[in-house]
C-alpha positions in Angstrom: 58.9 74.4 175.0 61.8 76.9 175.2 61.0 80.5 175.7 63.6 83.0 174.0 64.1 86.6 174.5 65.5 88.6 171.4 67.2 91.9 172.3 67.9 93.5 168.9 67.5 97.2 167.9 67.1 96.4 164.2 63.4 95.5 164.1 63.6 93.7 160.7 66.3 91.4 162.0 64.4 90.9 165.3 61.2 90.1 163.4 63.1 87.7 161.1 64.6 85.8 163.9 61.2 85.8 165.8 59.4 84.1 162.8 62.1 81.5 162.4 62.1 80.6 166.0 58.3 80.5 166.3 58.2 78.2 163.3 60.7 75.9 165.2 58.3 75.9 168.1 59.8 78.4 170.4 58.0 81.0 172.4 59.5 84.4 171.6 59.6 87.9 173.3 61.4 90.9 171.8 63.1 94.1 173.1 64.6 96.8 170.9 66.9 98.4 173.4 69.2 97.3 176.2 67.1 98.8 179.1 63.9 97.1 178.0 65.7 93.9 177.4 67.2 94.0 180.9 63.8 94.7 182.5 62.3 91.8 180.7 65.1 89.5 181.8 64.5 90.6 185.4 60.8 90.1 185.3 60.1 87.2 183.0 61.4 83.7 182.9 63.4 82.9 179.8 65.2 79.7 178.7 67.7 81.7 176.5 68.4 85.2 175.5 69.7 86.3 172.1 71.5 89.6 172.8 72.9 92.1 170.3 76.0 94.1 171.5 75.3 97.3 169.8 72.2 98.5 171.5 70.7 101.9 172.4 70.4 102.9 176.1 72.4 100.1 177.4 74.9 98.3 175.2 74.8 94.4 175.1 78.0 93.9 177.2 76.5 96.0 180.1 73.2 94.1 179.8 75.0 90.9 180.0 77.0 92.1 183.0 73.8 93.1 184.9 71.9 89.9 184.0 74.7 87.8 185.3 74.3 89.4 188.7 71.0 87.7 189.1 70.6 84.9 186.5 72.5 82.2 184.7 70.1 82.1 181.8 72.0 81.0 178.5 72.9 84.1 176.4 74.0 84.0 172.8 75.5 87.4 171.6 75.1 89.0 168.2 78.3 90.7 167.2 79.8 92.6 164.2 82.2 90.5 162.2 85.4 92.4 163.2 84.4 93.1 166.9 87.0 90.8 168.5 87.2 92.9 171.7 83.4 92.6 172.1 83.5 88.8 171.5 86.2 88.5 174.2 84.4 90.7 176.5 81.2 88.9 176.1 82.6 85.4 176.7 84.6 86.6 179.7 81.4 88.3 181.0 79.4 85.1 181.0 78.0 84.8 177.4 77.5 81.1 176.4 78.3 81.7 172.7 78.2 84.3 170.0 77.4 84.6 166.4 78.6 87.2 163.9 76.4 89.3 161.6 75.5 88.6 159.0 74.6 85.0 159.8 72.6 82.1 158.4 69.5 81.3 160.4 70.4 77.6 160.4 73.6 78.4 162.2 71.8 80.3 164.8 69.3 77.5 165.4 72.1 75.0 165.5 73.8 77.1 168.2 70.7 77.4 170.2 70.2 73.6 170.2 73.8 73.2 171.3 73.4 75.6 174.2 70.2 73.7 175.3 72.0 70.4 175.1 74.9 71.7 177.2 72.4 73.1 179.8 70.6 69.8 179.9 67.4 71.1 178.5 65.6 68.3 176.6 62.4 70.2 175.9 63.6 72.0 172.7 61.2 71.8 169.7 63.7 69.4 168.0 62.5 66.7 170.4 59.1 68.0 171.4 57.3 67.7 168.1 55.8 71.2 168.0 55.2 73.0 164.8 54.2 76.8 164.9 53.3 79.2 162.0 51.9 82.5 163.0 48.6 81.8 164.9 48.7 78.1 164.0 50.2 75.6 166.6 50.4 71.9 166.1 51.8 69.3 168.6 52.6 66.1 166.8 53.0 64.2 170.1 49.6 65.2 171.6 48.0 65.5 168.1 46.7 68.8 169.2 46.0 71.8 166.9 45.2 75.4 168.0 44.5 78.6 166.1 44.8 81.9 168.1 44.7 79.7 171.3 41.5 78.0 170.2 41.6 74.1 170.1 40.7 72.7 166.8 39.4 69.2 166.5 40.7 67.4 163.4 40.2 63.9 162.1 43.3 61.7 161.6 43.5 62.4 157.9 43.0 66.1 158.4 45.7 66.2 161.0 48.2 64.2 159.0 47.6 66.4 156.0 48.2 69.6 158.0 51.3 68.2 159.6 52.8 67.2 156.3 52.2 70.6 154.8 53.7 72.4 157.8 56.7 70.1 157.8 57.3 71.3 154.2 56.4 74.9 154.6 57.2 77.2 151.6 57.4 74.1 149.3 54.7 73.6 146.7 53.5 70.0 147.2 51.8 68.4 144.1 48.4 66.8 144.7 49.8 63.4 143.6 52.5 63.6 146.2 50.1 64.5 149.0 47.9 61.6 147.9 50.8 59.2 148.0 52.1 60.4 151.4 48.9 60.8 153.2 46.6 58.2 151.6 49.2 55.7 150.4 50.3 54.6 146.9 47.5 52.0 146.8 44.7 54.4 147.5 41.7 53.6 145.3 39.2 56.4 146.3 38.4 59.6 144.5 41.4 61.5 143.0 40.1 64.8 144.4 40.4 63.6 147.9 43.2 66.1 148.5 41.0 69.0 147.4 38.2 67.8 149.6 40.4 67.6 152.7 42.0 71.0 152.0 38.5 72.4 152.1 37.8 70.7 155.4 41.0 72.1 156.9 40.1 75.6 155.6 36.8 75.4 157.1 38.2 74.5 160.5 41.5 76.6 160.8 41.1 79.5 158.3 37.5 80.7 157.9 36.5 80.9 161.6 39.5 83.0 162.5 39.9 85.1 159.3 43.4 83.8 158.6 45.1 82.5 155.3 47.4 79.6 156.0 47.0 77.2 153.1 47.6 78.5 149.5 46.5 76.9 146.3 49.1 76.8 143.4 46.7 76.4 140.4 47.3 73.3 138.4 49.9 72.0 140.8 49.0 71.6 144.5 49.2 73.4 147.8 51.7 75.2 150.0 51.8 76.6 153.6 53.7 79.9 153.6 55.2 81.7 156.6 53.8 85.0 155.6 
């Protein structure tokens, strides 16, 4: 799984990027000024760094220059829309790519995947089958689930249901759709099977850890939110 460092002084932006990256399956660390970002880059292994140019203490171009003295880690710069000089300086200084603010998170994710492909990294979440939401981690390949680093043992149906909800985060899924997708269109059991298995999941991944992951939309179905 790729490990990414975000160096961004605007904490709301850094947090937003962090949440999206974690949901995609990346491990994430943050720094809010250039000096702390440089220190993390020196002392911790990262697969990619997202580096804002306008940083306190050390600006992004200087951080980039110093990192390139000891590491070839891929670096994507965050730049102001009209900062042409900074873009040129960054690329000349060894940045792998840049993206201008404001940006769509889908574009940033695409650029990350492109950088990883160019570097020959094939362990990105796009191919590793890992889903992360807050304290919840699900590996579709190993069929493994963890909450707050505690391994959770699920039945096949429980796992399939949790995976389906995670893959459709922030989308309210009607009970009938869940029943069709997880149990099959020819299912002849009780119609409240979805509710029963949601209770099973909550008993295993929510109640023991005092977390709220699965939300009920009364009269419709269920949704997992990235709150």
